[in-house]
Every structure is written in C-alpha cells, then in structure tokens.
Steps between C-alpha positions, in 0.01 A plus 500: 500500500412393148349180639265705720355683198456170314330340802272804541397490132431126525296542822292788361437310177380191686292703743317685222412170332323364809119536508511485882706820504248682280208381717678620814570842344136526385374414849735750668398771254133436578567514874689830477235646269224413752700651786558822309173548310245286684287223360470502118158578353479166318520320835220712645243374252551752223202711409234284664256743657274426793128491438373856539138406565205370309508479123279704273260209441461439873433870559251506211315198644476664842368822347234315298386311810484823697292669228260206481451517878436871477806606696645835403827662585502848642691746286739723694 
C-alpha cells in the first residue's frame, strides 16, 4: 500500500502543476457561482445607467425657446 500513497502524491503534484487543471477549476467555479448566485454584476455592464431623459442644457434650450415664443406653463 506504500506504493499507492507514493503514486497519489506524484499524481497530485503533477496535476497541480498543470495550467489546464487550474483553467478547468476556474471555469467550473464560475459556472457553479452563476448557477447559485446569478449573473455577476461585472458581466451586466457594471454601473452604466440608462439615459433618464434630456440633459439640463437641452431642457434649458427648450425653456428659452418657449419663453421667446411667449408660451407659458400653467402652475398647478
């Protein structure tokens, strides 16, 4: 049985030196993480926000044009 322990130590040592083994473990870890927790935030685009509407300058331009035309907004 001594030879089995020596063979096991040799196999583990060689396996841990292989970059293919580490890539496979990394890929499996990512797959299990996605199954358990869902898609990671960094893959969803991070903190990119959708455009919420017109910018301040666009709004300001529209208001100036409306005032020059004499349009007024009714106050509630």
